[in-house]
C-alpha positions as CSV (number, residue, x, y, z in Angstrom):
1,M,-33.0,69.4,-25.4
2,K,-36.7,68.8,-25.2
3,P,-38.1,68.4,-21.6
4,Y,-39.5,64.9,-22.1
5,I,-36.1,63.6,-23.3
6,I,-34.4,65.1,-20.2
7,S,-37.0,63.4,-18.1
8,I,-36.3,60.0,-19.6
9,L,-32.5,60.4,-19.2
10,I,-33.0,61.4,-15.5
11,F,-35.2,58.3,-15.0
12,L,-32.7,56.0,-16.6
13,F,-29.8,57.5,-14.6
14,F,-31.6,56.9,-11.3
15,K,-32.7,53.5,-12.3
16,A,-29.0,52.5,-13.1
17,E,-27.9,54.0,-9.8
18,A,-30.5,52.0,-7.9
19,Q,-29.4,48.7,-9.7
20,T,-25.7,49.4,-8.9
21,A,-26.6,50.1,-5.3
22,S,-28.7,46.9,-5.2
23,A,-25.8,44.9,-6.7
24,L,-23.4,46.4,-4.2
25,N,-25.6,45.4,-1.3
26,I,-25.8,41.8,-2.5
27,S,-22.0,41.7,-2.9
28,Q,-21.5,43.1,0.6
29,K,-24.0,40.7,2.1
30,A,-22.4,37.7,0.3
31,D,-19.0,38.8,1.5
32,S,-20.2,39.2,5.1
33,L,-21.8,35.7,5.0
34,F,-18.6,34.3,3.3
35,K,-16.5,35.8,6.1
36,R,-18.7,34.2,8.7
37,A,-18.5,30.8,7.0
38,K,-14.7,31.0,6.9
39,V,-14.6,31.9,10.7
40,Y,-16.8,28.9,11.6
41,E,-14.7,26.7,9.3
42,G,-11.5,27.9,11.1
43,L,-13.2,27.1,14.4
44,G,-14.0,23.6,13.3
45,N,-17.8,24.2,13.4
46,V,-18.6,22.6,10.1
47,P,-22.4,22.7,10.3
48,Q,-22.4,26.4,10.9
49,A,-19.7,27.0,8.2
50,L,-21.8,25.0,5.7
51,H,-24.9,27.0,6.7
52,Y,-23.2,30.3,6.0
53,Y,-21.4,29.1,2.9
54,E,-24.8,28.1,1.4
55,K,-26.3,31.4,2.2
56,A,-23.3,33.2,0.8
57,N,-23.4,31.1,-2.4
58,S,-27.0,31.9,-2.8
59,E,-26.4,35.7,-2.3
60,G,-23.1,35.7,-4.2
61,N,-24.7,35.4,-7.7
62,G,-22.2,32.9,-9.0
63,N,-19.1,34.1,-7.1
64,I,-16.4,31.6,-8.0
65,Q,-14.5,31.8,-4.7
66,I,-17.6,31.3,-2.6
67,A,-18.8,28.4,-4.7
68,F,-15.3,26.8,-4.7
69,N,-14.9,27.0,-0.9
70,F,-18.4,25.8,-0.3
71,A,-18.0,22.7,-2.5
72,K,-14.6,21.8,-1.0
73,L,-16.1,21.8,2.5
74,L,-19.1,19.8,1.3
75,A,-16.6,17.2,-0.1
76,Q,-14.6,17.2,3.1
77,S,-17.9,16.5,5.0
78,S,-18.6,13.6,2.6
79,I,-21.6,15.4,1.1
80,Y,-20.3,14.3,-2.3
81,Q,-23.3,14.6,-4.6
82,K,-23.9,18.3,-3.8
83,A,-20.2,19.1,-3.9
84,D,-19.8,17.4,-7.3
85,S,-22.8,19.3,-8.7
86,I,-21.1,22.6,-7.8
87,F,-17.8,21.6,-9.2
88,E,-19.5,20.3,-12.4
89,K,-21.1,23.7,-12.9
90,L,-17.8,25.5,-12.3
91,A,-16.1,23.1,-14.8
92,L,-18.7,23.8,-17.4
93,Q,-18.5,27.6,-16.8
94,F,-14.6,27.5,-16.9
95,P,-13.6,24.5,-19.0
96,N,-10.0,25.6,-19.1
97,N,-9.6,25.6,-15.4
98,P,-8.0,22.2,-14.4
99,D,-8.7,22.7,-10.6
100,F,-12.4,22.2,-11.0
101,I,-12.0,19.0,-12.9
102,Y,-9.3,17.8,-10.3
103,Q,-11.8,18.4,-7.5
104,R,-14.3,16.2,-9.2
105,A,-11.7,13.5,-9.5
106,L,-11.0,13.8,-5.8
107,I,-14.7,13.3,-5.0
108,K,-14.8,10.2,-7.3
109,E,-11.7,8.8,-5.6
110,A,-13.2,9.3,-2.1
111,Q,-16.1,7.2,-3.2
112,N,-13.9,4.5,-4.6
113,D,-15.1,5.2,-8.1
114,S,-12.7,3.7,-10.6
115,T,-13.4,6.5,-13.1
116,A,-11.4,8.9,-10.9
117,V,-8.1,8.2,-12.7
118,E,-9.6,9.0,-16.1
119,I,-10.7,12.4,-14.7
120,Y,-7.1,12.9,-13.3
121,K,-5.9,12.2,-16.8
122,R,-8.2,14.9,-18.2
123,T,-6.9,17.3,-15.7
124,Y,-3.3,16.5,-16.7
125,L,-4.0,16.8,-20.4
126,L,-5.5,20.3,-19.7
127,D,-2.4,21.3,-17.7
128,T,0.8,19.1,-17.8
129,N,2.1,21.2,-14.9
130,H,-0.7,20.0,-12.7
131,I,1.6,18.0,-10.4
132,N,-1.1,16.7,-8.1
133,S,-2.8,15.0,-11.0
134,A,0.5,13.6,-12.2
135,Y,1.0,12.1,-8.7
136,K,-2.5,10.5,-8.6
137,I,-2.0,9.0,-12.1
138,A,1.4,7.6,-11.3
139,R,0.2,6.2,-8.0
140,N,-2.7,4.4,-9.8
141,Y,-0.3,2.9,-12.3
142,I,2.1,1.7,-9.5
143,E,-0.8,0.1,-7.6
144,N,-1.8,-1.8,-10.8
145,R,1.9,-2.8,-11.5
146,K,2.0,-0.7,-14.7
147,F,5.5,0.5,-14.1
148,K,6.3,1.7,-17.6
149,E,3.2,3.8,-17.8
150,A,4.0,5.4,-14.4
151,E,7.5,6.5,-15.4
152,P,6.7,9.8,-17.3
153,Y,4.5,11.0,-14.4
154,I,7.1,10.2,-11.8
155,N,9.8,11.9,-13.9
156,K,7.5,14.9,-14.3
157,G,7.1,15.2,-10.5
158,L,10.8,14.8,-9.8
159,S,11.7,17.3,-12.5
160,V,9.7,19.9,-10.7
161,D,11.0,18.9,-7.2
162,S,13.7,16.3,-7.0
163,T,13.3,16.1,-3.2
164,S,9.5,15.4,-3.4
165,V,9.0,12.6,-0.8
166,R,5.7,11.4,-2.4
167,F,7.3,11.0,-5.9
168,Q,10.5,9.5,-4.4
169,I,8.3,6.9,-2.7
170,L,6.6,6.1,-6.0
171,L,10.0,5.8,-7.7
172,A,11.2,3.4,-4.9
173,L,8.0,1.3,-5.2
174,K,8.4,1.1,-9.0
175,Q,12.0,-0.1,-8.6
176,F,11.1,-2.5,-5.7
177,Y,8.3,-4.3,-7.5
178,A,10.3,-4.4,-10.8
179,K,13.1,-6.1,-8.8
180,D,15.6,-3.3,-9.5
181,C,16.9,-3.8,-6.0
182,H,20.1,-1.8,-6.3
183,D,18.2,1.3,-7.6
184,A,15.5,0.8,-4.9
185,I,18.1,0.6,-2.2
186,A,19.5,4.0,-3.3
187,T,16.1,5.6,-3.4
188,Y,15.0,4.2,-0.1
189,N,18.2,5.4,1.5
190,K,17.6,8.8,0.0
191,L,14.2,8.9,1.6
192,I,15.7,7.9,5.0
193,G,18.2,10.8,4.4
194,F,15.1,13.1,4.1
195,G,14.1,11.9,7.6
196,E,11.4,9.5,6.3
197,S,10.8,6.3,8.4
198,N,7.9,4.0,8.1
199,I,7.2,0.3,8.0
200,Q,7.0,0.0,4.2
201,I,10.4,1.8,3.7
202,H,12.2,-0.4,6.1
203,E,10.5,-3.7,5.0
204,N,11.2,-3.1,1.4
205,L,14.7,-2.0,2.0
206,A,15.3,-5.1,4.1
207,S,13.9,-7.3,1.4
208,C,16.2,-5.6,-1.2
209,Y,19.3,-6.1,1.0
210,F,18.4,-9.8,1.5
211,Y,17.7,-10.2,-2.3
212,T,21.2,-8.8,-3.0
213,N,22.8,-11.0,-0.3
214,Q,23.6,-8.0,1.9
215,F,22.5,-9.9,5.0
216,E,24.0,-7.7,7.7
217,K,22.3,-4.6,6.2
218,A,19.0,-6.5,5.9
219,L,19.3,-7.4,9.6
220,D,19.8,-3.7,10.5
221,Q,16.5,-2.8,8.8
222,Y,14.6,-5.6,10.5
223,Q,16.1,-4.6,13.9
224,I,14.7,-1.0,13.2
225,L,11.3,-2.5,12.5
226,L,11.3,-4.6,15.7
227,K,12.7,-1.8,17.9
228,D,10.7,1.2,16.5
229,F,7.5,-0.3,15.3
230,D,6.5,-3.7,16.7
231,D,8.7,-6.3,18.5
232,K,5.9,-8.8,18.5
233,N,5.4,-9.0,14.7
234,P,5.8,-12.7,13.9
235,K,6.4,-12.0,10.2
236,W,9.5,-9.9,11.0
237,H,10.9,-12.5,13.4
238,L,10.5,-15.1,10.6
239,A,12.4,-12.8,8.3
240,V,15.1,-12.3,10.8
241,A,15.4,-16.0,11.3
242,E,15.8,-16.4,7.5
243,V,18.6,-13.7,7.6
244,Y,20.4,-15.4,10.4
245,K,20.1,-18.8,8.6
246,S,21.7,-17.2,5.6
247,L,24.5,-15.9,7.8
248,K,24.8,-19.5,9.2
249,D,24.1,-18.2,12.7
250,Y,21.7,-21.0,13.5
251,K,21.4,-20.2,17.2
252,N,19.9,-16.8,16.5
253,A,17.9,-18.2,13.6
254,E,16.3,-20.8,15.9
255,R,15.7,-18.2,18.6
256,H,13.8,-15.9,16.3
257,M,11.9,-18.8,14.7
258,D,10.8,-19.9,18.2
259,I,9.6,-16.3,18.9
260,A,7.7,-16.2,15.7
261,I,6.0,-19.5,16.4
262,A,5.0,-18.3,19.9
263,L,3.6,-15.1,18.6
264,Q,1.5,-16.5,15.7
265,E,-2.2,-17.0,16.1
266,I,-2.6,-18.5,12.7
267,P,-1.9,-22.2,11.8
268,L,1.8,-22.7,12.4
269,S,2.6,-25.5,9.9
270,E,4.7,-23.4,7.6
271,S,6.6,-21.8,10.5
272,Y,7.5,-25.3,11.8
273,M,8.6,-26.2,8.3
274,E,11.0,-23.3,8.4
275,L,12.3,-24.3,11.8
276,A,12.8,-27.8,10.5
277,K,15.1,-26.4,7.7
278,I,17.3,-24.7,10.3
279,Y,17.7,-27.9,12.3
280,K,18.5,-29.8,9.1
281,R,21.2,-27.4,8.2
282,Q,22.8,-28.1,11.5
283,G,22.5,-31.8,11.1
284,N,20.1,-31.9,14.1
285,Y,17.8,-34.5,12.6
286,K,16.0,-35.4,15.9
287,S,14.9,-31.8,16.4
288,E,14.1,-31.6,12.7
289,M,11.7,-34.5,13.1
290,E,10.1,-32.8,16.1
291,A,9.5,-29.6,14.2
292,L,8.0,-31.6,11.2
293,K,5.7,-33.5,13.6
294,N,4.5,-30.1,14.9
295,A,4.0,-28.9,11.3
296,L,1.8,-32.0,10.7
297,A,-0.1,-31.4,14.0
298,N,-1.1,-28.0,12.8
299,N,-1.9,-29.2,9.3
300,S,-2.3,-32.9,8.7
301,N,-2.5,-32.2,5.0
302,N,1.0,-30.8,4.7
303,E,2.4,-33.2,2.2
304,M,6.0,-31.9,2.2
305,A,6.1,-32.1,6.0
306,L,5.2,-35.8,5.8
307,Y,7.8,-36.5,3.1
308,N,10.5,-34.5,4.8
309,L,9.7,-36.3,8.1
310,A,10.6,-39.6,6.3
311,V,13.8,-38.1,4.9
312,A,14.7,-36.8,8.4
313,A,14.0,-40.3,9.8
314,D,16.2,-41.7,7.1
315,N,19.1,-39.4,8.2
316,Y,18.5,-40.1,11.9
317,F,17.7,-43.8,12.4
318,A,20.2,-46.5,11.7
319,D,17.5,-49.1,11.7
320,K,16.1,-48.9,8.2
321,K,13.0,-51.0,9.2
322,V,11.9,-47.9,11.2
323,V,12.8,-45.6,8.3
324,L,10.7,-47.8,5.9
325,R,7.6,-47.2,8.0
326,Y,8.0,-43.4,7.5
327,Y,8.2,-43.7,3.7
328,E,5.3,-46.2,3.6
329,N,3.2,-43.8,5.7
330,Y,3.8,-41.1,3.2
331,L,3.0,-43.4,0.3
332,S,-0.2,-44.6,1.9
333,Q,-1.6,-41.1,1.9
334,Y,-0.1,-39.8,-1.4
335,S,0.3,-42.9,-3.6
336,E,-2.0,-41.5,-6.3
337,N,-1.2,-37.8,-6.6
338,G,1.8,-37.2,-4.3
339,H,4.5,-34.8,-5.7
340,M,7.2,-37.0,-4.1
341,Q,5.7,-40.4,-4.8
342,D,8.4,-41.5,-7.4
343,L,11.3,-40.6,-5.1
344,T,9.5,-42.3,-2.2
345,K,8.9,-45.5,-4.2
346,Q,12.5,-45.6,-5.3
347,R,13.8,-45.1,-1.7
348,I,11.4,-47.8,-0.5
349,S,12.8,-50.2,-3.1
350,D,16.4,-49.4,-2.2
351,I,15.7,-49.9,1.6
352,K,14.1,-53.2,0.9
353,K,17.1,-54.3,-1.1
354,E,19.4,-53.2,1.7
355,L,17.4,-55.1,4.3
356,H,17.3,-58.2,2.1
357,F,21.0,-58.3,1.5
358,S,21.7,-57.6,5.2
359,K,20.1,-60.9,6.1
360,N,22.4,-62.8,3.9
């Protein structure tokens, strides 16, 4: 071989060796920086972790793992634009990797961007076994009351893991909002069997039991809510009063209604209306009238309270002249657009006839 050719080959060899060594040094440096970043992240020192992730990413010459971890921590730190730009580059570089697209969807969701769900759908189209995307899509459909559209995604999640709490919750919500109460009861009880217990589970289960006339079981759920979560929740005391009323236990219904009224800081007109119904069922028209007067005291524009007060007076007073004033009081306020004006006018006419014939 000619000497000048040998010289060229030797030069190229050493040049290649130098480039390999240089590349190795960059890789080792990036790896060292990456390790530091992970240590600081583990310690909860996010600023330092981000500092070393950025350096490692710069030295890493497009290392996927470094870029991915860096972008995830950026997103977790609400540095969304920078995180999204990294995931966008990764998604363009690896278009068949659904995780990069999924991470972009998470960032959009964190910013309340409505386009997030469309990106979740893109992820799922790319990989129908991407269960996290299936969950996000199903949850979005449930939140928007699109139950039929949610079904295949819920079914997919449960086909992978029938004990998945998050998909069982979505199934229960679908059944609950669609008024499939018997199915919802079964699913909510399954969740309780898994050890799940939260306000939504017990509230919805109580509502389903009430809807299906299983009043004792509804009462059990409300008692769990009052005992384990908040015994000063007026809404639950109102619901308990309604359950007791359905059980014809008027004493306990009245007690819980009184508690609800005492706890409420909002206008109490409707609560007093409910209390009035309890008294009416017992034939306690005097107390019914007091409750209706309290309803009107809290809302003078409560038309039904004013009308029901006249009916209660009709039931309570023997003197129809007194009763007549109650009906006329209603008509004086609602003679033009009152929902009960026709019935009121008819009753006034009947009372006047009674009074006229009683004189003869």
